ZADO-1210 file (C-alpha; in nm, 4 decimals, padded with zeros to 6 digits):
<atoms>
<atom x="00.3031" y="-09.6488" z="01.3434" code="UNK" pos="1"/>
<atom x="00.5108" y="-09.6909" z="01.6688" code="UNK" pos="2"/>
<atom x="00.5523" y="-09.3645" z="01.7846" code="UNK" pos="3"/>
<atom x="00.2437" y="-09.2470" z="01.7779" code="UNK" pos="4"/>
<atom x="-00.0230" y="-09.2657" z="02.0780" code="UNK" pos="5"/>
<atom x="00.0982" y="-09.4480" z="02.3744" code="UNK" pos="6"/>
<atom x="00.3579" y="-09.5815" z="02.1623" code="UNK" pos="7"/>
<atom x="00.5166" y="-09.2013" z="02.2987" code="UNK" pos="8"/>
<atom x="00.5665" y="-09.3315" z="02.6231" code="UNK" pos="9"/>
<atom x="00.7215" y="-09.6396" z="02.5262" code="UNK" pos="10"/>
<atom x="00.9670" y="-09.4699" z="02.4046" code="UNK" pos="11"/>
<atom x="00.9673" y="-09.1643" z="02.7187" code="UNK" pos="12"/>
<atom x="01.0197" y="-09.4841" z="02.9035" code="UNK" pos="13"/>
<atom x="01.3238" y="-09.5993" z="02.6717" code="UNK" pos="14"/>
<atom x="01.4740" y="-09.2827" z="02.6637" code="UNK" pos="15"/>
<atom x="01.4921" y="-09.2900" z="03.0129" code="UNK" pos="16"/>
<atom x="01.6565" y="-09.6475" z="03.0460" code="UNK" pos="17"/>
<atom x="01.9288" y="-09.5668" z="02.7987" code="UNK" pos="18"/>
<atom x="01.9896" y="-09.2386" z="02.9954" code="UNK" pos="19"/>
<atom x="01.9723" y="-09.4320" z="03.3222" code="UNK" pos="20"/>
<atom x="02.1965" y="-09.7285" z="03.1880" code="UNK" pos="21"/>
<atom x="02.4248" y="-09.5388" z="03.0145" code="UNK" pos="22"/>
<atom x="02.5064" y="-09.3235" z="03.2882" code="UNK" pos="23"/>
<atom x="02.5451" y="-09.6036" z="03.5510" code="UNK" pos="24"/>
<atom x="02.7520" y="-09.8021" z="03.3159" code="UNK" pos="25"/>
<atom x="02.9447" y="-09.5430" z="03.2180" code="UNK" pos="26"/>
<atom x="03.0746" y="-09.5074" z="03.6124" code="UNK" pos="27"/>
<atom x="03.0923" y="-09.8109" z="03.6878" code="UNK" pos="28"/>
<atom x="03.3684" y="-09.9031" z="03.4118" code="UNK" pos="29"/>
<atom x="03.5066" y="-09.5595" z="03.5069" code="UNK" pos="30"/>
<atom x="03.5517" y="-09.5908" z="03.8313" code="UNK" pos="31"/>
<atom x="03.5751" y="-09.9729" z="03.9101" code="UNK" pos="32"/>
<atom x="03.5757" y="-10.1582" z="03.6180" code="UNK" pos="33"/>
<atom x="03.8017" y="-10.3949" z="03.7780" code="UNK" pos="34"/>
<atom x="03.5412" y="-10.4666" z="04.0582" code="UNK" pos="35"/>
<atom x="03.2917" y="-10.6732" z="03.8455" code="UNK" pos="36"/>
<atom x="03.3624" y="-10.6266" z="03.4756" code="UNK" pos="37"/>
<atom x="03.1711" y="-10.8615" z="03.3424" code="UNK" pos="38"/>
<atom x="02.8413" y="-10.7292" z="03.5205" code="UNK" pos="39"/>
<atom x="02.9190" y="-10.3482" z="03.4288" code="UNK" pos="40"/>
<atom x="02.9717" y="-10.4344" z="03.0561" code="UNK" pos="41"/>
<atom x="02.6841" y="-10.6300" z="03.1169" code="UNK" pos="42"/>
<atom x="02.5110" y="-10.2534" z="03.2195" code="UNK" pos="43"/>
<atom x="02.7109" y="-10.1145" z="02.9196" code="UNK" pos="44"/>
<atom x="02.5076" y="-10.3568" z="02.6818" code="UNK" pos="45"/>
<atom x="02.1964" y="-10.3129" z="02.8031" code="UNK" pos="46"/>
<atom x="02.2550" y="-09.9380" z="02.7588" code="UNK" pos="47"/>
<atom x="02.3549" y="-09.9931" z="02.3886" code="UNK" pos="48"/>
<atom x="02.0262" y="-10.2265" z="02.3434" code="UNK" pos="49"/>
<atom x="01.7968" y="-09.9574" z="02.4978" code="UNK" pos="50"/>
<atom x="01.9324" y="-09.6761" z="02.3044" code="UNK" pos="51"/>
<atom x="01.8793" y="-09.8960" z="01.9337" code="UNK" pos="52"/>
<atom x="01.5202" y="-09.9872" z="02.0585" code="UNK" pos="53"/>
<atom x="01.4533" y="-09.5932" z="02.1498" code="UNK" pos="54"/>
<atom x="01.5938" y="-09.5629" z="01.7506" code="UNK" pos="55"/>
<atom x="01.4175" y="-09.7901" z="01.6260" code="UNK" pos="56"/>
<atom x="01.0409" y="-09.7161" z="01.8207" code="UNK" pos="57"/>
<atom x="01.0668" y="-09.3641" z="01.7404" code="UNK" pos="58"/>
<atom x="01.2039" y="-09.4026" z="01.3649" code="UNK" pos="59"/>
<atom x="00.8802" y="-09.6238" z="01.2869" code="UNK" pos="60"/>
<atom x="00.9017" y="-09.7857" z="00.9392" code="UNK" pos="61"/>
<atom x="00.9435" y="-10.1240" z="00.8604" code="UNK" pos="62"/>
<atom x="01.3400" y="-10.0832" z="00.9026" code="UNK" pos="63"/>
<atom x="01.2936" y="-09.9237" z="01.2872" code="UNK" pos="64"/>
<atom x="00.9831" y="-10.1948" z="01.3666" code="UNK" pos="65"/>
<atom x="01.2466" y="-10.4505" z="01.2514" code="UNK" pos="66"/>
<atom x="01.5385" y="-10.2647" z="01.4756" code="UNK" pos="67"/>
<atom x="01.3092" y="-10.2616" z="01.7444" code="UNK" pos="68"/>
<atom x="01.1750" y="-10.6187" z="01.7511" code="UNK" pos="69"/>
<atom x="01.5330" y="-10.7203" z="01.7426" code="UNK" pos="70"/>
<atom x="01.6481" y="-10.5087" z="02.0142" code="UNK" pos="71"/>
<atom x="01.3204" y="-10.6215" z="02.2317" code="UNK" pos="72"/>
<atom x="01.4002" y="-10.9668" z="02.1725" code="UNK" pos="73"/>
<atom x="01.7630" y="-10.9803" z="02.2624" code="UNK" pos="74"/>
<atom x="01.6843" y="-10.7355" z="02.5752" code="UNK" pos="75"/>
<atom x="01.3851" y="-10.9792" z="02.7110" code="UNK" pos="76"/>
<atom x="01.5870" y="-11.2819" z="02.6081" code="UNK" pos="77"/>
<atom x="01.8910" y="-11.0620" z="02.8343" code="UNK" pos="78"/>
<atom x="01.6916" y="-10.9712" z="03.1250" code="UNK" pos="79"/>
<atom x="01.5283" y="-11.3250" z="03.1196" code="UNK" pos="80"/>
<atom x="01.9018" y="-11.5163" z="03.1393" code="UNK" pos="81"/>
<atom x="02.0865" y="-11.2405" z="03.3454" code="UNK" pos="82"/>
<atom x="01.8009" y="-11.2356" z="03.6151" code="UNK" pos="83"/>
<atom x="01.8280" y="-11.6285" z="03.6823" code="UNK" pos="84"/>
<atom x="02.1908" y="-11.6282" z="03.6611" code="UNK" pos="85"/>
<atom x="02.1825" y="-11.3526" z="03.9192" code="UNK" pos="86"/>
<atom x="01.9695" y="-11.4873" z="04.1515" code="UNK" pos="87"/>
<atom x="02.1061" y="-11.9233" z="04.1025" code="UNK" pos="88"/>
<atom x="02.4531" y="-11.7805" z="04.1207" code="UNK" pos="89"/>
<atom x="02.4992" y="-11.4045" z="04.2854" code="UNK" pos="90"/>
<atom x="02.9248" y="-11.4783" z="04.2573" code="UNK" pos="91"/>
<atom x="02.8796" y="-11.4518" z="03.9293" code="UNK" pos="92"/>
<atom x="02.7942" y="-11.0824" z="03.9371" code="UNK" pos="93"/>
<atom x="02.9738" y="-10.9323" z="04.2316" code="UNK" pos="94"/>
<atom x="02.7673" y="-10.6050" z="04.1653" code="UNK" pos="95"/>
<atom x="02.4192" y="-10.5413" z="04.0053" code="UNK" pos="96"/>
<atom x="02.4152" y="-10.5012" z="03.5893" code="UNK" pos="97"/>
<atom x="02.0327" y="-10.3160" z="03.5237" code="UNK" pos="98"/>
<atom x="01.8945" y="-10.7085" z="03.4161" code="UNK" pos="99"/>
<atom x="02.0423" y="-10.8166" z="03.7321" code="UNK" pos="100"/>
<atom x="01.7435" y="-11.0168" z="03.9794" code="UNK" pos="101"/>
<atom x="01.4784" y="-10.9640" z="03.6297" code="UNK" pos="102"/>
<atom x="01.5565" y="-10.5482" z="03.6679" code="UNK" pos="103"/>
<atom x="01.4721" y="-10.5472" z="04.0713" code="UNK" pos="104"/>
<atom x="01.6661" y="-10.2299" z="04.1525" code="UNK" pos="105"/>
<atom x="01.5028" y="-10.0648" z="03.8958" code="UNK" pos="106"/>
<atom x="01.1572" y="-10.1613" z="04.0304" code="UNK" pos="107"/>
<atom x="01.0994" y="-10.4427" z="03.7285" code="UNK" pos="108"/>
<atom x="01.0694" y="-10.2236" z="03.4705" code="UNK" pos="109"/>
<atom x="01.3720" y="-10.4086" z="03.2776" code="UNK" pos="110"/>
<atom x="01.1448" y="-10.7171" z="03.2943" code="UNK" pos="111"/>
<atom x="00.8266" y="-10.5311" z="03.1667" code="UNK" pos="112"/>
<atom x="00.9441" y="-10.2746" z="02.9545" code="UNK" pos="113"/>
<atom x="01.0844" y="-10.5456" z="02.6239" code="UNK" pos="114"/>
<atom x="00.7425" y="-10.7293" z="02.6946" code="UNK" pos="115"/>
<atom x="00.5403" y="-10.3816" z="02.6623" code="UNK" pos="116"/>
<atom x="00.7450" y="-10.3210" z="02.3630" code="UNK" pos="117"/>
<atom x="00.6712" y="-10.6765" z="02.2065" code="UNK" pos="118"/>
<atom x="00.3091" y="-10.6165" z="02.2126" code="UNK" pos="119"/>
<atom x="00.3251" y="-10.2835" z="02.1138" code="UNK" pos="120"/>
<atom x="00.5011" y="-10.3756" z="01.7644" code="UNK" pos="121"/>
<atom x="00.2463" y="-10.6698" z="01.7494" code="UNK" pos="122"/>
<atom x="-00.0461" y="-10.4223" z="01.7817" code="UNK" pos="123"/>
<atom x="00.0876" y="-10.1661" z="01.5575" code="UNK" pos="124"/>
<atom x="00.1976" y="-10.4274" z="01.3057" code="UNK" pos="125"/>
<atom x="-00.1374" y="-10.4109" z="01.0818" code="UNK" pos="126"/>
<atom x="-00.0374" y="-10.0343" z="01.0414" code="UNK" pos="127"/>
<atom x="00.2595" y="-10.0471" z="00.9547" code="UNK" pos="128"/>
</atoms>
């Protein structure tokens, strides 16, 4: 089960990042959307992915696992793509996103979190 043992810690971290990313994106979109719309929409996308991944991990079972697998995969691709792009051409992102610099503003947890999620899904696969 994805929501047992260390899975609970993983879910707690996803909840924390869902709250942080949602709060950040909401504030940015409401107060200064015109300054960096792409960056702020990417932060909102990250928030949605964190929320859905949390639900999938907490739900468990075959459908929850599929949801979490898709979210963790999209999240990893997103953080790698946005992270690399933000470092190679910072002008594309006049303000940081959750995934800028591979999540440097959040202690690189956005880079590590989907990897841990995918590893946990793989480890708990046999018990599913």
